[in-house]
Residue frames as qw, qx, qy, qz and C-alpha x, y, z in Angstrom:
[[0.006, -0.665, -0.101, -0.740, -15.74, -21.46, 16.93],
 [0.632, -0.724, -0.172, -0.218, -16.89, -22.04, 20.52],
 [0.836, -0.258, -0.115, 0.471, -13.38, -22.96, 21.58],
 [0.462, 0.191, 0.055, 0.864, -12.03, -19.65, 20.32],
 [0.170, -0.834, -0.438, -0.288, -14.91, -17.54, 21.64],
 [0.536, -0.742, -0.149, 0.374, -12.86, -16.22, 24.61],
 [0.482, -0.315, 0.290, 0.765, -10.22, -14.86, 22.23],
 [0.369, 0.642, 0.568, 0.359, -12.61, -13.47, 19.64],
 [0.026, 0.947, 0.143, 0.287, -12.58, -9.87, 20.97],
 [0.737, -0.377, -0.104, 0.551, -9.05, -9.95, 22.61],
 [0.396, 0.339, 0.147, 0.840, -8.02, -6.88, 20.51],
 [0.231, -0.738, -0.244, -0.585, -10.61, -4.85, 22.30],
 [0.701, -0.698, -0.105, -0.104, -9.67, -5.82, 25.82],
 [0.826, -0.013, -0.130, 0.548, -5.88, -6.04, 25.64],
 [0.137, -0.989, -0.059, 0.017, -4.76, -2.93, 27.56],
 [0.681, -0.446, 0.266, 0.516, -1.06, -3.74, 27.41],
 [0.371, 0.068, 0.521, 0.766, -0.88, -2.69, 23.74],
 [0.289, 0.568, 0.256, -0.727, -2.82, 0.52, 22.91],
 [0.492, 0.427, 0.689, 0.319, -4.82, 0.16, 19.70],
 [0.125, 0.711, -0.030, -0.692, -4.40, 3.05, 17.24],
 [0.739, 0.585, 0.323, 0.086, -4.67, 3.60, 13.57],
 [0.139, -0.861, 0.271, 0.408, -1.48, 5.58, 13.43],
 [0.420, -0.251, 0.734, 0.471, 0.48, 3.19, 11.24],
 [0.422, 0.515, 0.715, 0.211, -2.33, 2.83, 8.73],
 [0.145, 0.951, 0.216, -0.164, -2.94, 6.56, 8.63],
 [0.265, -0.715, 0.435, 0.478, 0.77, 7.19, 8.05],
 [0.440, 0.036, 0.780, 0.444, 0.72, 4.86, 5.07],
 [0.287, 0.734, 0.600, 0.135, -2.31, 6.62, 3.59],
 [0.162, -0.803, -0.087, 0.566, -0.91, 10.14, 4.13],
 [0.217, -0.306, 0.521, 0.766, 1.13, 10.46, 0.87],
 [0.127, 0.387, 0.799, 0.441, -1.84, 9.47, -1.21],
 [0.082, -0.823, -0.526, 0.198, -4.12, 11.91, 0.59],
 [0.196, -0.686, 0.124, 0.689, -1.64, 14.74, 0.13],
 [0.234, -0.030, 0.702, 0.672, -1.27, 13.83, -3.58],
 [0.073, 0.602, 0.772, 0.189, -5.01, 13.90, -4.03],
 [0.114, -0.865, -0.324, 0.367, -5.40, 17.30, -2.35],
 [0.250, -0.549, 0.330, 0.726, -2.46, 18.92, -4.22],
 [0.087, -0.039, 0.739, 0.667, -3.45, 17.57, -7.71],
 [0.569, 0.147, 0.130, -0.799, -7.21, 17.70, -7.15],
 [0.806, 0.056, 0.539, -0.237, -7.39, 13.94, -7.84],
 [0.224, -0.205, 0.808, 0.505, -6.76, 11.71, -10.74],
 [0.535, 0.408, 0.051, -0.738, -9.07, 11.98, -13.74],
 [0.690, 0.347, -0.512, -0.376, -8.41, 8.76, -15.65],
 [0.968, -0.219, 0.068, -0.097, -8.35, 5.06, -14.97],
 [0.767, 0.402, -0.247, 0.434, -4.77, 4.95, -16.36],
 [0.049, 0.675, -0.345, 0.650, -3.79, 7.60, -13.90],
 [0.748, -0.485, 0.213, -0.400, -5.35, 5.76, -10.96],
 [0.994, -0.001, -0.021, 0.111, -3.59, 2.50, -11.85],
 [0.580, 0.544, -0.281, 0.538, -0.26, 4.23, -12.49],
 [0.204, -0.676, 0.358, -0.610, -0.33, 6.13, -9.18],
 [0.881, -0.366, 0.143, -0.264, -1.38, 2.95, -7.26],
 [0.931, 0.191, -0.134, 0.280, 1.49, 1.00, -8.82],
 [0.327, 0.643, -0.314, 0.618, 3.93, 3.84, -8.04],
 [0.479, -0.623, 0.319, -0.530, 2.80, 4.04, -4.37],
 [0.983, -0.165, 0.016, -0.081, 3.06, 0.30, -4.02],
 [0.784, 0.345, -0.234, 0.460, 6.68, 0.31, -5.22],
 [0.082, 0.642, -0.343, 0.680, 7.65, 3.32, -3.04],
 [0.673, -0.534, 0.222, -0.462, 5.92, 1.96, 0.08],
 [0.992, -0.045, -0.068, 0.099, 7.49, -1.50, -0.40],
 [0.598, 0.497, -0.286, 0.560, 10.90, 0.03, -0.85],
 [0.175, -0.652, 0.334, -0.657, 10.57, 2.12, 2.31],
 [0.862, -0.386, 0.096, -0.314, 9.26, -0.83, 4.29],
 [0.965, 0.026, -0.039, 0.259, 12.33, -2.83, 3.28],
 [0.366, -0.809, 0.197, 0.415, 14.73, 0.12, 3.91],
 [0.656, 0.193, 0.452, 0.572, 15.78, 0.04, 0.24],
 [0.067, -0.343, 0.150, 0.925, 16.68, 3.19, -1.72],
 [0.518, 0.580, 0.461, -0.427, 13.48, 4.34, -3.39],
 [0.376, 0.741, -0.316, -0.458, 15.12, 5.63, -6.57],
 [0.003, -0.366, 0.909, 0.202, 17.12, 2.45, -7.06],
 [0.397, 0.237, 0.860, -0.215, 13.92, 0.41, -6.57],
 [0.515, 0.693, 0.192, -0.467, 12.07, 2.46, -9.14],
 [0.251, 0.653, -0.604, -0.382, 14.94, 2.03, -11.57],
 [0.209, -0.142, 0.968, 0.014, 14.91, -1.69, -10.90],
 [0.515, 0.474, 0.629, -0.338, 11.13, -1.86, -11.66],
 [0.458, 0.760, -0.119, -0.445, 11.59, 0.07, -14.94],
 [0.106, 0.564, -0.783, -0.241, 14.51, -2.13, -15.97],
 [0.533, 0.016, 0.828, -0.173, 12.49, -5.35, -15.35],
 [0.147, 0.031, -0.759, -0.633, 11.32, -7.18, -18.47],
 [0.630, 0.090, 0.201, -0.745, 7.58, -7.25, -19.02],
 [0.575, 0.087, 0.814, -0.010, 5.89, -10.55, -19.76],
 [0.008, 0.042, -0.673, -0.738, 5.32, -11.24, -23.46],
 [0.274, -0.488, -0.759, -0.331, 1.71, -12.46, -22.81],
 [0.303, -0.495, 0.146, -0.801, -0.61, -10.16, -20.77],
 [0.035, -0.025, 0.886, -0.462, -1.45, -11.51, -17.37],
 [0.183, -0.493, -0.822, -0.218, -4.94, -12.94, -16.89],
 [0.212, -0.789, -0.534, 0.218, -7.45, -10.30, -15.89],
 [0.260, -0.574, 0.080, 0.772, -5.22, -7.39, -17.01],
 [0.059, -0.162, 0.526, 0.833, -6.12, -5.16, -19.85]]
């Protein structure tokens, strides 16, 4: 730890690259708009479904893949016969 102490707070002093939350805020924006328009999700199923949907859409956009094709791919995927550990 002592050897790395000089670099511990480098993110706070590095003036060459401005530190902003813009990227994180841009990723959260669709979920915030969804929550405001729909007045939130009222069931655990809805929360999990929306989170899964946003994960697929965000991943598709990050990989420059067509969103609709990616959603179709996910729906066409075969589900495991046995439930995964910790699910359900």
